[in-house]
MMTF fields as JSON, N, C-alpha, C and O atoms, coordinates in Angstrom:
{
  "mmtfVersion": "1.0.0",
  "mmtfProducer": "UNKNOWN",
  "numBonds": 263,
  "numAtoms": 264,
  "numGroups": 66,
  "numChains": 1,
  "numModels": 1,
  "chainsPerModel": [1],
  "groupsPerChain": [66],
  "chainIdList": ["A"],
  "bondAtomList": [4, 2, 8, 6, 12, 10, 16, 14, 20, 18, 24, 22, 28, 26, 32, 30, 36, 34, 40, 38, 44, 42, 48, 46, 52, 50, 56, 54, 60, 58, 64, 62, 68, 66, 72, 70, 76, 74, 80, 78, 84, 82, 88, 86, 92, 90, 96, 94, 100, 98, 104, 102, 108, 106, 112, 110, 116, 114, 120, 118, 124, 122, 128, 126, 132, 130, 136, 134, 140, 138, 144, 142, 148, 146, 152, 150, 156, 154, 160, 158, 164, 162, 168, 166, 172, 170, 176, 174, 180, 178, 184, 182, 188, 186, 192, 190, 196, 194, 200, 198, 204, 202, 208, 206, 212, 210, 216, 214, 220, 218, 224, 222, 228, 226, 232, 230, 236, 234, 240, 238, 244, 242, 248, 246, 252, 250, 256, 254, 260, 258],
  "bondOrderList": [1, 1, 1, 1, 1, 1, 1, 1, 1, 1, 1, 1, 1, 1, 1, 1, 1, 1, 1, 1, 1, 1, 1, 1, 1, 1, 1, 1, 1, 1, 1, 1, 1, 1, 1, 1, 1, 1, 1, 1, 1, 1, 1, 1, 1, 1, 1, 1, 1, 1, 1, 1, 1, 1, 1, 1, 1, 1, 1, 1, 1, 1, 1, 1, 1],
  "groupList": [{"groupName": "MET", "atomNameList": ["N", "CA", "C", "O"], "elementList": ["N", "C", "C", "O"], "formalChargeList": [0, 0, 0, 0], "bondAtomList": [1, 0, 2, 1, 3, 2], "bondOrderList": [1, 1, 2], "singleLetterCode": "M", "chemCompType": "L-PEPTIDE LINKING"}, {"groupName": "LYS", "atomNameList": ["N", "CA", "C", "O"], "elementList": ["N", "C", "C", "O"], "formalChargeList": [0, 0, 0, 0], "bondAtomList": [1, 0, 2, 1, 3, 2], "bondOrderList": [1, 1, 2], "singleLetterCode": "K", "chemCompType": "L-PEPTIDE LINKING"}, {"groupName": "VAL", "atomNameList": ["N", "CA", "C", "O"], "elementList": ["N", "C", "C", "O"], "formalChargeList": [0, 0, 0, 0], "bondAtomList": [1, 0, 2, 1, 3, 2], "bondOrderList": [1, 1, 2], "singleLetterCode": "V", "chemCompType": "L-PEPTIDE LINKING"}, {"groupName": "THR", "atomNameList": ["N", "CA", "C", "O"], "elementList": ["N", "C", "C", "O"], "formalChargeList": [0, 0, 0, 0], "bondAtomList": [1, 0, 2, 1, 3, 2], "bondOrderList": [1, 1, 2], "singleLetterCode": "T", "chemCompType": "L-PEPTIDE LINKING"}, {"groupName": "ILE", "atomNameList": ["N", "CA", "C", "O"], "elementList": ["N", "C", "C", "O"], "formalChargeList": [0, 0, 0, 0], "bondAtomList": [1, 0, 2, 1, 3, 2], "bondOrderList": [1, 1, 2], "singleLetterCode": "I", "chemCompType": "L-PEPTIDE LINKING"}, {"groupName": "ASN", "atomNameList": ["N", "CA", "C", "O"], "elementList": ["N", "C", "C", "O"], "formalChargeList": [0, 0, 0, 0], "bondAtomList": [1, 0, 2, 1, 3, 2], "bondOrderList": [1, 1, 2], "singleLetterCode": "N", "chemCompType": "L-PEPTIDE LINKING"}, {"groupName": "GLY", "atomNameList": ["N", "CA", "C", "O"], "elementList": ["N", "C", "C", "O"], "formalChargeList": [0, 0, 0, 0], "bondAtomList": [1, 0, 2, 1, 3, 2], "bondOrderList": [1, 1, 2], "singleLetterCode": "G", "chemCompType": "PEPTIDE LINKING"}, {"groupName": "ASP", "atomNameList": ["N", "CA", "C", "O"], "elementList": ["N", "C", "C", "O"], "formalChargeList": [0, 0, 0, 0], "bondAtomList": [1, 0, 2, 1, 3, 2], "bondOrderList": [1, 1, 2], "singleLetterCode": "D", "chemCompType": "L-PEPTIDE LINKING"}, {"groupName": "ALA", "atomNameList": ["N", "CA", "C", "O"], "elementList": ["N", "C", "C", "O"], "formalChargeList": [0, 0, 0, 0], "bondAtomList": [1, 0, 2, 1, 3, 2], "bondOrderList": [1, 1, 2], "singleLetterCode": "A", "chemCompType": "L-PEPTIDE LINKING"}, {"groupName": "GLU", "atomNameList": ["N", "CA", "C", "O"], "elementList": ["N", "C", "C", "O"], "formalChargeList": [0, 0, 0, 0], "bondAtomList": [1, 0, 2, 1, 3, 2], "bondOrderList": [1, 1, 2], "singleLetterCode": "E", "chemCompType": "L-PEPTIDE LINKING"}, {"groupName": "LEU", "atomNameList": ["N", "CA", "C", "O"], "elementList": ["N", "C", "C", "O"], "formalChargeList": [0, 0, 0, 0], "bondAtomList": [1, 0, 2, 1, 3, 2], "bondOrderList": [1, 1, 2], "singleLetterCode": "L", "chemCompType": "L-PEPTIDE LINKING"}, {"groupName": "PRO", "atomNameList": ["N", "CA", "C", "O"], "elementList": ["N", "C", "C", "O"], "formalChargeList": [0, 0, 0, 0], "bondAtomList": [1, 0, 2, 1, 3, 2], "bondOrderList": [1, 1, 2], "singleLetterCode": "P", "chemCompType": "L-PEPTIDE LINKING"}, {"groupName": "GLN", "atomNameList": ["N", "CA", "C", "O"], "elementList": ["N", "C", "C", "O"], "formalChargeList": [0, 0, 0, 0], "bondAtomList": [1, 0, 2, 1, 3, 2], "bondOrderList": [1, 1, 2], "singleLetterCode": "Q", "chemCompType": "L-PEPTIDE LINKING"}, {"groupName": "ARG", "atomNameList": ["N", "CA", "C", "O"], "elementList": ["N", "C", "C", "O"], "formalChargeList": [0, 0, 0, 0], "bondAtomList": [1, 0, 2, 1, 3, 2], "bondOrderList": [1, 1, 2], "singleLetterCode": "R", "chemCompType": "L-PEPTIDE LINKING"}, {"groupName": "SER", "atomNameList": ["N", "CA", "C", "O"], "elementList": ["N", "C", "C", "O"], "formalChargeList": [0, 0, 0, 0], "bondAtomList": [1, 0, 2, 1, 3, 2], "bondOrderList": [1, 1, 2], "singleLetterCode": "S", "chemCompType": "L-PEPTIDE LINKING"}, {"groupName": "TRP", "atomNameList": ["N", "CA", "C", "O"], "elementList": ["N", "C", "C", "O"], "formalChargeList": [0, 0, 0, 0], "bondAtomList": [1, 0, 2, 1, 3, 2], "bondOrderList": [1, 1, 2], "singleLetterCode": "W", "chemCompType": "L-PEPTIDE LINKING"}],
  "groupTypeList": [0, 1, 2, 3, 4, 5, 6, 7, 8, 6, 9, 10, 11, 7, 6, 3, 3, 2, 8, 12, 8, 2, 13, 3, 10, 3, 8, 0, 3, 14, 6, 2, 8, 2, 8, 2, 5, 7, 2, 2, 2, 14, 13, 6, 8, 15, 9, 14, 3, 14, 10, 3, 9, 5, 7, 13, 2, 9, 2, 10, 3, 8, 2, 12, 6, 6],
  "groupIdList": [1, 2, 3, 4, 5, 6, 7, 8, 9, 10, 11, 12, 13, 14, 15, 16, 17, 18, 19, 20, 21, 22, 23, 24, 25, 26, 27, 28, 29, 30, 31, 32, 33, 34, 35, 36, 37, 38, 39, 40, 41, 42, 43, 44, 45, 46, 47, 48, 49, 50, 51, 52, 53, 54, 55, 56, 57, 58, 59, 60, 61, 62, 63, 64, 65, 66],
  "secStructList": [7, 3, 3, 3, 3, 6, 6, 3, 3, 3, 3, 7, 7, 6, 6, 7, 5, 2, 2, 2, 2, 2, 2, 2, 2, 7, 7, 7, 7, 1, 1, 3, 3, 3, 3, 3, 6, 6, 3, 3, 3, 7, 6, 6, 1, 6, 6, 6, 7, 5, 7, 7, 6, 6, 3, 3, 3, 3, 3, 3, 3, 7, 7, 7, 7, 7],
  "xCoordList": [-84.361, -83.409, -82.147, -81.97, -81.088, -79.807, -78.933, -79.07, -78.075, -77.164, -75.913, -75.909, -74.786, -73.366, -73.062, -72.956, -72.927, -72.584, -71.287, -71.341, -70.229, -68.9, -68.388, -67.773, -68.746, -68.176, -69.064, -68.919, -70.103, -71.026, -72.286, -72.849, -72.768, -73.733, -75.048, -74.972, -76.148, -77.19, -78.562, -78.623, -79.787, -80.914, -81.385, -81.097, -82.015, -82.745, -84.209, -84.446, -85.161, -86.418, -86.314, -85.45, -86.972, -87.219, -87.281, -88.002, -86.639, -86.906, -86.131, -86.329, -85.315, -84.553, -83.606, -83.14, -83.328, -82.536, -81.185, -80.933, -80.184, -78.891, -78.994, -78.215, -79.76, -79.77, -80.357, -79.862, -81.211, -81.518, -80.536, -80.44, -79.865, -78.798, -77.73, -77.156, -77.297, -76.363, -76.822, -76.004, -77.964, -78.415, -78.456, -78.497, -78.438, -78.262, -76.973, -76.837, -75.856, -74.54, -73.875, -72.861, -74.501, -74.082, -75.089, -75.954, -74.952, -75.803, -75.186, -75.809, -73.838, -73.069, -73.844, -74.315, -73.925, -74.433, -73.404, -73.785, -72.056, -71.195, -69.84, -69.626, -69.029, -67.867, -68.088, -67.28, -69.281, -69.438, -69.682, -70.324, -69.136, -69.277, -69.739, -69.503, -70.402, -71.041, -70.948, -71.268, -70.439, -70.485, -71.302, -71.178, -72.035, -72.915, -72.168, -71.694, -72.04, -71.266, -70.211, -70.229, -69.245, -68.077, -68.195, -67.236, -69.503, -69.833, -70.247, -71.246, -69.518, -69.884, -71.218, -71.539, -72.083, -73.328, -73.291, -73.036, -73.571, -73.538, -74.615, -75.604, -74.305, -75.075, -76.434, -77.363, -76.565, -77.863, -78.756, -79.979, -78.1, -78.792, -79.08, -79.696, -78.768, -79.047, -80.374, -80.72, -81.299, -82.764, -83.376, -84.26, -83.17, -83.698, -82.981, -83.401, -81.933, -81.202, -81.693, -81.278, -82.554, -83.007, -81.897, -81.384, -81.652, -80.791, -81.588, -82.811, -80.964, -81.485, -80.785, -79.761, -81.347, -80.81, -79.384, -78.999, -78.621, -77.229, -76.308, -75.183, -76.764, -75.919, -74.747, -74.888, -73.695, -72.409, -72.405, -72.248, -72.598, -72.428, -71.322, -71.206, -70.576, -69.406, -69.742, -70.163, -69.572, -70.008, -68.564, -67.891, -68.199, -66.788, -67.079, -67.894, -66.328, -66.467, -65.152, -64.219, -65.002, -63.737, -63.38, -64.216, -61.906, -61.512, -60.321, -59.413, -60.554, -59.501, -58.269, -58.479, -57.114, -56.018, -54.746, -54.643, -53.799, -52.621, -51.559, -50.517],
  "yCoordList": [-129.023, -129.994, -129.324, -128.259, -130.018, -129.455, -130.123, -131.31, -129.335, -129.547, -128.966, -128.124, -129.154, -128.372, -128.139, -129.082, -126.794, -126.601, -125.576, -124.427, -126.13, -125.644, -125.412, -124.417, -126.451, -126.303, -125.679, -125.907, -124.788, -124.117, -124.86, -125.298, -125.001, -125.712, -124.739, -123.513, -125.378, -124.498, -125.168, -126.326, -124.461, -125.122, -124.915, -123.854, -125.793, -125.757, -126.369, -127.206, -125.928, -126.583, -128.003, -128.237, -128.934, -130.372, -130.403, -129.566, -131.225, -131.535, -130.523, -130.482, -129.824, -128.866, -129.707, -130.77, -129.235, -129.946, -129.269, -128.162, -130.239, -129.582, -128.289, -127.373, -128.142, -126.939, -125.768, -124.641, -126.059, -124.915, -124.614, -123.46, -125.502, -125.206, -124.519, -123.648, -124.644, -124.111, -122.618, -121.705, -122.423, -120.876, -119.962, -118.733, -120.79, -119.989, -119.428, -118.447, -120.074, -119.574, -118.852, -118.175, -119.02, -118.368, -118.241, -119.088, -117.418, -117.118, -117.644, -117.757, -117.976, -118.614, -119.89, -120.784, -119.901, -121.114, -121.921, -122.926, -121.601, -122.546, -122.383, -121.424, -123.399, -123.47, -123.822, -123.568, -124.447, -124.994, -126.438, -127.093, -126.959, -128.482, -128.735, -127.913, -129.842, -130.167, -131.451, -132.351, -131.661, -133.106, -133.145, -132.338, -134.088, -134.502, -135.553, -136.508, -135.408, -136.562, -137.283, -138.499, -136.421, -136.812, -137.472, -137.979, -137.4, -137.819, -136.815, -136.132, -136.67, -135.746, -136.066, -137.186, -134.777, -135.05, -134.092, -132.888, -134.816, -134.395, -133.172, -133.084, -132.321, -130.993, -131.373, -130.567, -132.497, -132.913, -133.421, -133.285, -133.975, -134.519, -133.414, -133.686, -132.341, -131.238, -131.077, -131.107, -130.853, -130.708, -131.963, -131.701, -133.084, -134.228, -134.842, -135.903, -134.255, -134.808, -134.075, -132.93, -134.629, -133.832, -134.154, -135.261, -133.098, -133.255, -133.864, -133.729, -134.478, -135.11, -134.572, -133.89, -134.901, -134.495, -135.017, -136.18, -133.853, -134.038, -134.315, -134.792, -134.034, -134.216, -133.127, -132.074, -133.448, -132.484, -132.229, -133.102, -130.898, -130.475, -129.508, -128.429, -129.881, -129.026, -128.273, -128.942, -127.086, -126.196, -125.599, -124.89, -125.986, -125.286, -124.608, -125.037, -123.503, -122.699, -122.469, -122.221, -122.534, -122.413, -120.926, -120.023, -120.733, -119.183, -119.255, -120.085, -118.19, -118.08, -117.09, -115.97, -117.577, -116.727, -117.617, -118.681, -116.979, -117.608, -117.129, -117.777],
  "zCoordList": [-99.89, -99.623, -99.589, -100.179, -98.791, -98.58, -99.701, -99.996, -100.275, -101.182, -101.002, -100.104, -101.6, -101.385, -102.915, -103.699, -103.294, -104.577, -104.583, -104.145, -105.101, -105.131, -103.554, -103.169, -102.803, -101.438, -100.412, -99.211, -100.957, -100.017, -99.976, -100.979, -98.59, -98.161, -98.581, -98.505, -98.992, -99.185, -99.144, -98.732, -99.582, -99.571, -101.118, -101.671, -101.727, -102.975, -102.831, -101.961, -103.7, -103.536, -103.939, -104.785, -103.536, -103.759, -105.401, -105.944, -106.113, -107.378, -108.46, -109.674, -107.782, -108.622, -109.556, -109.145, -110.802, -111.718, -111.752, -111.277, -112.5, -112.414, -113.37, -113.104, -114.315, -115.312, -114.102, -114.105, -113.3, -112.539, -111.438, -111.021, -110.988, -109.96, -110.793, -110.138, -112.017, -112.747, -112.911, -112.798, -113.142, -113.354, -112.213, -112.256, -111.099, -109.809, -109.582, -108.851, -110.256, -110.199, -111.344, -111.178, -112.573, -113.799, -115.008, -115.228, -115.564, -116.781, -118.06, -119.115, -117.873, -119.027, -119.72, -119.018, -120.979, -121.598, -122.269, -122.869, -122.253, -122.747, -121.859, -121.117, -122.047, -121.24, -119.801, -118.908, -119.632, -118.196, -118.024, -118.845, -116.886, -116.746, -115.407, -114.521, -115.167, -113.879, -113.559, -114.336, -112.225, -111.767, -110.381, -109.459, -110.421, -109.135, -108.424, -109.04, -107.104, -106.519, -107.312, -107.502, -107.787, -108.411, -109.857, -110.439, -110.369, -111.709, -112.623, -112.397, -113.689, -114.633, -115.3, -115.698, -115.392, -115.954, -117.296, -117.285, -118.341, -119.708, -119.832, -119.104, -120.773, -120.602, -121.437, -121.392, -122.146, -122.638, -121.373, -121.38, -120.362, -119.128, -118.222, -117.191, -118.422, -117.244, -116.759, -115.578, -118.052, -117.622, -117.019, -116.204, -117.18, -116.815, -115.654, -115.193, -115.15, -113.815, -112.578, -112.4, -111.685, -110.589, -109.42, -109.255, -108.72, -107.514, -106.276, -106.24, -105.344, -104.339, -102.799, -102.782, -101.827, -100.592, -100.343, -100.461, -99.947, -99.656, -100.935, -100.778, -102.089, -103.246, -103.15, -102.527, -103.759, -103.913, -105.327, -106.18, -105.569, -106.971, -107.318, -106.737, -108.198, -108.652, -110.078, -111.021, -110.178, -111.35, -111.763, -111.015, -113.045, -113.292, -114.639, -115.455, -114.787, -115.944, -116.466, -115.702, -117.746, -118.529, -118.356, -118.412, -118.115, -118.031, -119.103, -119.14, -119.951, -120.916, -120.461, -119.995, -120.63, -120.352, -120.436, -121.047, -119.707, -119.538, -118.74, -118.647]
}
């Protein structure tokens, strides 16, 4: 299926979850936030939230510094 992650179009297998999509971008387990189609997905729902065709996913990681 076609999805856009952080502005880049790509292909993921049907049934890919938010958690699986995040793992394609980062191995970080904390300091990560995800929105699908402009709606924030809570971390507790990542494993049970499946992506669908043409979803827009934004994965944001916290960066320390100043």
